[in-house]
C-alpha positions in Angstrom: 21.2 13.2 -4.6 18.8 13.1 -2.0 18.3 9.8 -0.1 14.5 8.8 -0.1 15.4 5.1 1.9 18.2 4.0 4.0 18.5 0.5 5.3 21.0 -0.2 8.1 22.1 -3.8 9.6 18.4 -4.9 9.1 17.7 -8.7 9.8 14.6 -10.6 10.1 13.8 -14.1 11.6 10.8 -16.3 11.6 11.5 -18.2 14.7 15.0 -19.4 14.4 15.4 -19.1 10.5 17.3 -15.9 9.6 15.6 -14.7 6.4 17.6 -11.5 6.2 21.1 -11.0 7.5 22.7 -7.5 7.8 21.1 -5.9 4.7 22.6 -2.5 4.3 20.7 -0.4 1.0 20.3 3.4 0.1 17.7 4.3 -2.3 18.0 8.0 -3.9 15.1 9.8 -5.3 14.0 8.9 -8.4 16.2 5.6 -8.5 14.3 2.7 -10.0 16.1 -0.2 -8.2 15.6 -3.7 -9.1 16.2 -6.8 -6.6 17.1 -10.2 -8.3 17.9 -13.5 -7.0 17.0 -17.1 -6.2 13.3 -17.8 -5.1 13.4 -17.8 -1.4 16.5 -15.4 -0.8 14.4 -12.8 0.8 14.0 -10.2 -1.6 9.7 -10.0 -1.1 10.6 -10.2 2.8 12.5 -7.0 2.3 9.8 -5.3 0.7 7.3 -6.4 3.3 10.0 -5.4 6.1 10.3 -1.9 4.6 6.5 -1.0 4.9 6.3 -3.2 8.0 3.8 -5.8 7.1 6.7 -8.0 8.3 8.0 -5.9 11.6 12.0 -6.5 11.3 14.1 -8.3 14.3 16.9 -5.8 14.3 18.1 -2.8 12.2 16.9 0.7 11.0 14.7 1.7 8.0 14.9 5.2 7.5 12.1 6.5 5.1 12.5 10.6 4.0 14.3 10.8 7.5 11.9 9.1 9.6 13.3 6.1 11.3 10.4 3.6 11.0 11.6 1.3 13.9 11.1 3.9 16.4 8.4 3.1 18.6 6.6 6.6 18.2 6.2 6.2 14.4 2.4 6.2 13.0 3.3 3.6 10.4 -0.4 4.0 8.8 1.0 7.5 8.1 3.9 6.3 6.4 2.2 3.9 4.5 0.1 6.6 2.5 3.7 7.7 0.9 5.0 4.1 0.5 2.9 2.3 -2.3 2.8 -1.4 -2.3 1.9 -3.4 -5.5 1.4 -7.2 -4.8 1.9 -10.0 -7.4 -1.8 -11.5 -6.5 -3.7 -7.8 -7.3 -5.4 -7.7 -3.9 -8.3 -5.9 -5.4 -11.6 -6.3 -3.2 -13.7 -8.4 -5.3 -17.1 -7.0 -4.3 -16.0 -3.7 -5.2 -16.0 -2.5 -8.7 -12.5 -1.0 -10.3 -13.5 2.4 -9.7 -14.6 1.5 -6.2 -11.2 0.0 -5.7 -9.3 2.9 -7.0 -11.1 5.8 -4.6 -11.4 3.7 -1.5 -8.3 4.9 0.0 -8.2 8.3 -1.2 -11.5 9.1 0.2 -11.5 7.0 3.5 -8.4 8.6 4.3 -9.7 12.1 3.5 -6.8 12.5 0.9 -9.4 13.3 -1.9 -13.3 14.4 -1.8 -15.1 12.0 -3.4 -15.9 13.9 -7.0 -12.2 14.5 -7.2 -11.1 11.1 -6.4 -13.3 9.8 -9.2 -12.2 12.4 -11.8 -8.5 11.6 -10.9 -9.5 7.7 -11.4 -11.5 8.0 -14.5 -8.3 10.0 -16.2 -6.0 7.4 -14.6 -7.8 4.7 -16.1 -8.3 6.3 -19.5 -4.7 6.7 -19.4 -4.3 3.1 -19.9 -7.2 2.3 -22.0 -9.5 0.9 -19.1 -12.1 3.6 -18.8 -14.6 1.6 -20.0 -14.2 -0.9 -17.4 -14.6 1.4 -14.5 -17.9 -0.2 -13.5 -16.7 -3.9 -14.2 -15.8 -6.2 -11.2 -12.1 -7.4 -10.6 -13.8 -10.7 -11.6 -14.3 -9.5 -15.0 -11.1 -8.5 -15.8 -8.1 -10.2 -17.2 -5.0 -10.9 -15.1 -3.3 -8.1 -16.7 -6.2 -5.8 -16.4 -6.3 -6.5 -13.0 -2.4 -5.5 -12.1 -2.5 -2.5 -14.0 -5.6 -1.2 -12.2 -3.9 -2.1 -8.9 -0.9 0.0 -10.2 -3.3 3.0 -11.0 -4.9 2.2 -7.1 -1.4 2.8 -6.0 -0.8 5.9 -8.2 -4.0 7.9 -7.0 -2.0 8.1 -3.4 0.5 10.1 -5.2 3.3 8.2 -3.2 7.0 8.9 -3.0 7.9 5.1 -3.5 6.3 2.4 -5.1 7.4 -0.8 -4.2 6.4 -3.9 -6.9 6.7 -7.3 -5.7 7.3 -9.8 -8.6 4.1 -7.9 -10.5 4.0 -10.0 -13.3 4.9 -13.3 -12.2 1.5 -14.4 -12.4 0.4 -13.3 -16.1 0.9 -14.7 -19.4 3.6 -13.3 -21.9 0.8 -10.7 -23.5 -0.3 -9.5 -20.1 3.3 -9.2 -18.7 3.8 -6.9 -21.4 0.8 -4.6 -20.9 1.9 -4.2 -17.1 5.7 -3.6 -18.2 4.4 -1.0 -20.3 2.5 0.8 -17.3 5.5 0.6 -15.4 7.9 1.8 -18.0 5.3 5.0 -18.0 5.2 5.4 -14.1 9.3 5.5 -14.5 8.9 8.3 -16.8 7.1 10.2 -14.2 10.3 10.1 -11.8 8.9 8.3 -8.7 11.1 6.3 -7.0 10.4 2.6 -7.6 11.7 -0.8 -5.9 11.1 -3.6 -8.0 11.3 -7.3 -7.1 11.3 -9.2 -10.9 12.7 -12.2 -12.6 12.3 -10.6 -15.8 15.9 -10.3 -16.5 15.4 -8.1 -19.8 13.1 -5.7 -18.0 15.5 -5.4 -15.0 18.1 -4.0 -17.7 15.9 -2.0 -19.7 14.4 0.0 -16.8 16.9 -0.4 -13.5 19.3 2.8 -12.8 20.3 0.1 -9.9 20.2 -3.3 -9.4 20.6 -5.3 -6.3 21.3 -9.1 -6.2 20.3 -11.2 -3.2 21.2 -14.7 -2.1 20.5 -16.3 1.1 19.0 -13.1 2.8 21.9 -11.3 2.1 22.7 -8.3 -0.5 25.9 -10.0 -2.4 26.2 -7.4 -5.2 24.7 -4.1 -6.2 25.5 -1.6 -9.6 24.4 -0.6 -12.7 22.6 -3.0 -15.2 26.0 -3.0 -17.0 28.2 -3.8 -13.7 25.7 -6.6 -12.7 25.0 -8.0 -16.1 28.2 -7.4 -17.9 30.7 -7.7 -15.2 29.3 -10.1 -12.4 32.2 -10.7 -9.5 30.6 -13.2 -7.1 30.4 -16.7 -7.8 26.5 -16.4 -6.6 25.8 -14.1 -9.5 27.6 -16.0 -11.9 25.5 -19.3 -10.9 22.5 -17.1 -10.9 22.9 -16.2 -14.7 23.8 -19.6 -15.6 20.8 -21.6 -14.2 
């Protein structure tokens, strides 16, 4: 199976504080990898290092056979193939839903304006939000905002989508809406790397689960291995808390 992302000996420090310590991780094309672990263990920082929102202190991040830590790499070109969905939506409040979605593909000349609008409306229609195309983010619910944020990522046709706790700011009903869309995305075969505290969702959707604690990867395996046969004391305690 083709590897889409390989992380070797990744370290990240903020001042004297080590946030990530000797991270090694491989993700294959089409995998749905969930990062779990206590708050503050480094999960979100790992995502931000992968797309260089935080520059790693040491180590290698190899995405589609390109080492992102090399000086001559154009990270903005790489980010076109590496979508990121944040927990706080990050929609532009002064742009309509449609304008938010088509902004990146048209500005980067990936799609012409007519094609971008057509694809955006089709994507919105697929999640029942076509009638919200000319609404502003402030007129949407949290679940609707997050689904628009996912659609905005999908129109770029990335090879990898990273989700940083996409349901953490949502109530149970809105969480269900967003999870439903993520399940639909998973069926397309796109590679997904997801930080989540929703353990039932992890069990249902993951092909691989990675448990982190104190900046390190402690265990990784299938959902069955992680949830039914945890090996480390840290993972057992995490499930018991």
